[in-house]
C-alpha positions as CSV (number, residue, x, y, z in Angstrom):
1,X,82.5,38.4,120.4
2,X,78.9,38.0,121.6
3,X,76.0,38.9,119.3
4,X,75.1,41.6,121.8
5,X,78.5,43.2,121.6
6,X,78.6,43.0,117.8
7,X,75.2,44.7,117.6
8,X,76.3,47.3,120.1
9,X,79.3,48.2,118.0
10,X,77.2,48.6,114.9
11,X,74.9,50.9,116.8
12,X,77.8,52.8,118.2
13,X,79.1,53.3,114.6
14,X,75.8,54.8,113.6
15,X,75.9,57.2,116.6
16,X,79.5,58.2,116.0
17,X,78.9,59.0,112.3
18,X,75.4,60.6,112.6
19,X,74.9,63.7,110.6
20,X,71.9,65.9,110.1
21,X,70.3,63.4,107.7
22,X,71.0,60.3,109.8
23,X,70.7,61.6,113.4
24,X,67.1,60.5,113.9
25,X,67.8,57.0,112.5
26,X,70.9,56.7,114.7
27,X,68.9,57.7,117.7
28,X,66.2,55.2,116.9
29,X,68.7,52.4,116.3
30,X,70.3,53.1,119.7
31,X,66.9,53.2,121.5
32,X,65.8,50.0,119.8
33,X,69.0,48.3,120.9
34,X,68.9,49.8,124.4
35,X,65.4,49.1,125.5
36,X,65.1,46.3,126.6
37,X,68.2,44.6,125.3
38,X,71.1,46.9,126.3
39,X,69.6,47.6,129.7
40,X,69.1,43.9,130.3
41,X,72.7,43.2,129.2
42,X,74.0,45.6,131.9
43,X,71.6,44.0,134.5
44,X,72.9,40.5,133.7
45,X,76.5,41.7,134.0
46,X,75.8,43.4,137.3
47,X,73.6,40.6,138.9
48,X,75.1,37.4,137.4
49,X,78.6,38.0,136.0
50,X,80.1,40.4,138.6
51,X,78.9,38.4,141.7
52,X,80.7,35.4,140.1
53,X,83.8,37.5,139.7
54,X,83.6,38.7,143.3
55,X,84.1,35.1,144.5
56,X,87.6,35.0,143.1
57,X,88.7,38.6,142.2
58,X,88.9,42.0,143.9
59,X,85.6,43.9,143.7
60,X,87.7,47.1,143.4
61,X,89.8,45.8,140.5
62,X,90.3,48.9,138.2
63,X,88.6,47.2,135.2
64,X,85.5,46.2,137.2
65,X,85.3,49.7,138.7
66,X,85.6,51.2,135.2
67,X,83.0,48.9,133.9
68,X,80.4,49.8,136.6
69,X,81.2,53.5,136.3
70,X,80.6,53.3,132.5
71,X,77.3,51.5,133.1
72,X,76.1,54.4,135.2
73,X,77.3,56.9,132.6
74,X,75.8,55.1,129.7
75,X,72.5,54.7,131.5
76,X,72.4,58.4,132.1
77,X,73.3,59.2,128.5
78,X,70.7,56.7,127.2
79,X,68.0,58.4,129.4
80,X,69.0,61.8,128.0
81,X,68.8,60.5,124.4
82,X,65.5,58.9,125.0
83,X,64.0,62.1,126.6
84,X,65.2,64.3,123.7
85,X,63.7,63.7,120.3
86,X,66.3,65.8,118.7
87,X,69.6,65.4,120.6
88,X,72.6,67.3,119.4
89,X,75.0,65.6,117.0
90,X,77.7,66.1,119.7
91,X,75.6,64.1,122.2
92,X,75.0,61.3,119.7
93,X,78.7,61.2,118.8
94,X,79.8,61.2,122.4
95,X,77.4,58.4,123.3
96,X,78.7,56.4,120.3
97,X,82.3,56.9,121.4
98,X,81.6,56.0,125.0
99,X,79.5,53.0,124.0
100,X,82.1,51.7,121.7
101,X,84.9,52.1,124.3
102,X,82.8,50.3,126.8
103,X,82.2,47.3,124.5
104,X,85.9,47.1,123.9
105,X,86.7,47.3,127.6
106,X,84.5,44.3,128.2
107,X,85.8,42.4,125.2
108,X,89.5,43.1,125.6
109,X,89.9,43.4,129.4
110,X,86.9,42.2,131.5
111,X,86.1,39.0,129.7
112,X,89.8,37.8,129.5
113,X,90.1,38.8,133.2
114,X,87.1,36.6,134.0
115,X,88.4,33.7,131.9
116,X,91.8,33.8,133.6
117,X,90.5,34.2,137.1
118,X,87.4,31.9,137.4
119,X,87.9,28.2,137.8
120,X,86.9,26.3,134.6
121,X,83.8,24.7,136.1
122,X,82.5,28.0,137.5
123,X,83.2,29.7,134.1
124,X,81.1,27.1,132.4
125,X,78.3,27.5,135.0
126,X,78.6,31.3,134.5
127,X,78.2,31.0,130.8
128,X,75.1,28.9,131.2
129,X,73.7,31.3,133.8
130,X,74.2,34.3,131.4
131,X,72.5,32.4,128.6
132,X,69.5,31.7,130.9
133,X,69.3,35.3,132.1
């Protein structure tokens, strides 16, 4: 698991379990992760990883479509949380649940799909490109 994904899961846990006393801290932890790191992570996936996938796999593969759809949803939810200094606990919990599910989609489905689909040399080049990005 990447450091980004491990950190994202820790932030998702804070969001999922936020209560009246910890809501502001959970929101702050998410925003500190999201901008610029989380947003950048999504951008790297969309501009580096998925074009590499598209050379060998179907662009409309259900896991890829789900990943992109979740990116749009999570960006919208992040913008809502950023714009509201006191979001509801329900909104924080929902963001945490969706964020956690997204990380696990990538870890358990998308990454293994890439590993099994991309030729070995291209996979190594992709890893290097992701590290540079």
